[in-house]
N, C-alpha and C positions, 0 to 999 in steps of 0.2 A: 499402683502397686500391689503384688500379691504378698500375703502374709501367711506363714505357717506357725502354728502353736502347738508345742508338745505338752500334753498333761502327763500325769503319772501312771497311766494305766500298764498292764504286764506287757513287757516287750516281746513277748512270744506271740502277741498278737498284732504288732506293728506290721506295717507293709515291709516286704522283705528288702526292699531297695531304700529304705529310709535315710541311710547315712549317705549314699550316693546322691540320692535326689536333693537332700536339704543342702549338702556342700554345692551343688550345681546352682541352687536357688540362692544360696548365700552370695555367690560369685556375680550373679545377675543383678543384685541388689534387693532381692526380697527380704522382707522382714521376718526375722525369726523370733520367736516369742516363748519363753518357757513359763508354764504356770505350775507354781510349787515345786513340787519335785522333777518336774519336766525341765527346770532350769539346770539342774545337776545331771540329768541324763542327757542333754545337750552338751553339757561340757565334757561329759565322759566320752562323747563322739568326736571329740575337738572342736566343737562349734560353740561361739560364744554367744548367746541370746543378745539382741537388741533391746529386748525388754524382759524383765523378770517380774512377775507378778505373784503375790500369794501370801497366807500367812506362814508359810514354810514351816509348819509345824511338824511336817514329815521329816525334816533335815536336822542331823547333828549339828552341834555348832560349828565344827570346823568345816563342815561342808556348806553351811550357809555362810561362813566367812569367805570360801573360795569364790562364791557367787557375788558377794559384796566386793570383792577386789577386782572382779573381770567384767563385770556387767555395768554399762553406763547408765542406764535407766533402770532402777529397781524400786517397787512399789510395794509397801507392805500393807496387807488387809488384815483387819481385827478378826481373830478366830471366831468371835461371837459377833455375827453379821446376818442381814437379811440376804445379802445377794453372795452367790457362790464366787470363787476365784474365777472360774470361766465366764461367768456373767461381766465381772468386771473387766477381764481380759478383752472381751469382746467390744466393750464401750471404749477401752484405751485403743484398741487397734483401728477402729472406724473414727472415732472423734478426734483423738491427738495425733494419729499417724496417717489418717485418710487413705486406709486401703481401700482397693476395689474388691479384692477378693480374700476369703479367710479359709485356708484347710486345717481343721483341728485334727491331731493325732493324738493316741494315746487316750482316748474318750471311753473306749469298750473293752471289755473284758474285765476280770477281776470282780470288785463288788457290784452288783446289779443295781443297788441304791445310786450309786456313782454314775453308771451308764444311764439310768433313767433320768437323773438331774440334767446331765449333758443332753439328753435327747428333747426333754421336755421345756428346758431352758427358753429355746427359741418362741415360747408363746408368751414370754415375760414381755410387756408392753414397750419397756425399756430397750430391749435389743430386737424386737419383732421386725422393726422396718429394716434390720441389716439380714434378715432369716435367708433370703434368696440370694446373698452373696457368701453363704456359708456352707460348706460341706464337712462331714465327718468321714474319715477313711481310717480303715484297717488292712490286714491282710487279707481279707475275704469279701468286704463291703464298702461301698461308698453311698453315703445319705446326702441328700439335697432336700432343701424345703421350698415349698411353693404355697404363696399365699392365694386368698382367692382371686380368680380371674381365669383367662385363656393361656395355655401355656403348650409350647410344642417341645416334646422332650427328646434328646438325642440320646442314642445310645452311648454308653461311657466305655470305650474301649475293650478293655479284657473281661467285662461283665455282660454275660449273656443272659442274665435273669434278671427281672425287677419285681418288686412288690410296692404297693401303694398304702400308706397307713395314713388315716384321718386321726389327727391328734386331737381333736376337739369336735365339738358340734358341727357338723358339715352338712351343707344343702347342695343337693343336685350335683353330685360328683359323676363326672363322665369319664370313662378310659376308652379312647377309640384309636382304631387303626393298630391295636395289639393283637396277640394272638387271642386272648380272652378279653372281651369287652365288656363295659359296664355303663348302664344308662339311667341318669336320674336318680342315683342313689343318695339318701339322706339318713342320718344317724344323729342321734342325742348324745353318744357316747364315743370313745375311741374304737375303731374298726380297722383290721388290717387285711388286705386282699394280696394274698403272698403269691410267688411262684408263677409268676406271668412271664412272658417273653415277647420278644419283638417278632414280626411277621417276617417271614423268609424274604430276603430280598429288601427289606425296609428297616432302616436303622433308628427309626423315630415314632413316637406315638403322640397322640393329642390328650392332654388331662386339663379338663375344665371343672371348675367349683364356684359355685355362687356364693358361698361363705365357708368360713374355717381355714384351717391349714392342714396341708397334706404334707408327708414325708415320702419321697421317692427313694426306695432302697435297691441300688444296683449290687448284684450280687453274683459271686462264681463258686461252684463247688471247689473243694480241696481234696487233695490225695487221701483216700478213706485209710491209709496205713499211717498218715501222719496225724498224731493228735496234737492239736494247735494249744491245747489246755496243759500238755505235759511240760512242766518248765525243765525237764532234763533233755529234751529234745534239742 
């Protein structure tokens, strides 16, 4: 079963077709999860989440009451906690609902500290085992996570570019069969190799690493006349 989780990130960096896509997924039985304010945002799109989780400190009492009335499975976290609401959501999705794939929306944009939490939470040993089944998606990017080993990475639809980010100490990283190759790279701290491309006529590349975790960031350019950070657009 697929799952889609909506966090409280700015709506102007959501995928353009988010409402249509989530409606379609709901009809085929995919799990919809609202994380904190994301629960209300789903409701505002006419979608009742199957699971709502968070401390809900960003909601007014009447907004929380609406969620409590409509959502069958609602879980409250303590605002003073060691794990973020996103980490708790991942555990619930894979352990309690046994999902196969999890797409997280609303995890980027807005506050940079929130985005970095959502990016680096996959290093938490309690959720790391699910990392390769998780992706972060917004209007311009799709991020997947690959643990140590050998990987054949397929091009993702509308994204012509990709970058590779070492999220931690990494040994023997190789990017092969891409426009720009990398051989036997090791680092003691996070490093990012941006603006790579697939070879013409080849829609995949090989990524191998002996230790560490890498994020592959698929991306596309946007119209230079459209400012995705302008909330008036």
